C-alpha positions as CSV (number, residue, x, y, z in Angstrom):
1,X,9.6,17.0,13.8
2,X,9.3,13.6,12.0
3,X,10.4,11.3,14.9
4,X,8.7,10.8,18.3
5,X,9.6,8.6,21.3
6,X,6.9,7.2,23.5
7,X,7.7,5.3,26.7
8,X,6.2,4.0,29.9
9,X,7.3,1.9,32.9
10,X,6.1,-1.7,32.6
11,X,4.4,-1.4,36.0
12,X,2.5,1.7,34.7
13,X,1.2,0.4,31.4
14,X,-2.1,2.2,32.2
15,X,-0.3,5.6,32.4
16,X,1.3,8.0,32.7
17,X,3.1,7.9,29.3
18,X,6.2,9.9,28.4
19,X,5.6,11.4,24.9
20,X,8.5,13.7,24.1
21,X,11.4,15.8,25.2
22,X,11.7,19.5,25.8
23,X,12.2,20.1,22.0
24,X,9.0,18.3,21.0
25,X,6.5,20.1,18.7
26,X,4.1,22.1,21.0
27,X,1.2,21.5,18.6
28,X,1.5,17.7,18.9
29,X,2.0,17.9,22.7
30,X,-1.1,20.1,23.0
31,X,-3.1,17.6,20.9
32,X,-2.0,14.8,23.2
33,X,-2.9,16.8,26.3
34,X,0.7,16.4,27.5
35,X,2.3,18.6,30.2
36,X,5.9,19.6,30.3
37,X,7.7,18.6,33.5
38,X,11.2,18.5,34.9
39,X,11.8,15.6,37.3
40,X,13.8,16.5,40.4
41,X,17.4,15.7,39.8
42,X,17.2,15.9,36.0
43,X,18.6,18.8,34.0
44,X,16.1,18.3,31.1
45,X,12.3,18.5,30.7
46,X,10.0,15.9,29.2
47,X,6.3,15.7,28.4
48,X,3.9,13.4,30.2
49,X,0.3,12.5,29.5
50,X,-2.0,10.6,31.9
51,X,-3.3,8.3,29.1
52,X,-2.0,4.8,28.6
53,X,0.4,4.2,25.8
54,X,-2.2,2.5,23.6
55,X,-4.4,5.6,23.5
56,X,-1.3,7.9,22.9
57,X,-0.3,5.6,20.0
58,X,-3.8,5.8,18.6
59,X,-3.8,9.6,18.7
60,X,-0.4,9.8,17.1
61,X,-1.5,7.4,14.3
62,X,-4.4,9.8,13.5
63,X,-1.8,12.6,13.1
64,X,0.1,10.5,10.6
65,X,2.8,8.9,12.8
66,X,3.7,5.2,12.3
67,X,5.5,2.9,14.7
68,X,9.0,2.1,13.4
69,X,10.1,-0.1,16.3
70,X,9.3,-1.1,19.9
71,X,11.5,-2.5,22.6
72,X,11.9,-3.1,26.3
73,X,14.8,-1.5,28.1
74,X,14.9,-2.8,31.7
75,X,11.5,-1.9,33.1
76,X,10.7,0.6,30.4
77,X,8.7,0.1,27.2
78,X,9.8,2.4,24.3
79,X,8.2,3.0,20.9
80,X,9.9,5.0,18.1
81,X,7.5,6.6,15.7
82,X,8.0,8.5,12.4
83,X,5.8,10.9,10.4
84,X,6.4,11.5,6.7
85,X,7.0,15.1,5.9
86,X,6.0,17.0,2.8
């Protein structure tokens, strides 16, 4: 899984941080200490970690992920990361 999305609400920049969807690599999610949840009303699961985004991004960098881009969407901050395979 070479791509990863990380996001958080602007008012919650100290956490929690969304770190993946229901198809994310369980090894990476375990390394981050993320838990899989389904928010009431959603028909999909996502992973959350209590750490702030900066700590999550630091951990992912240690695993070989690099930030490709970052943007704000409404009240949400989103980072797209990529990890070279092979």
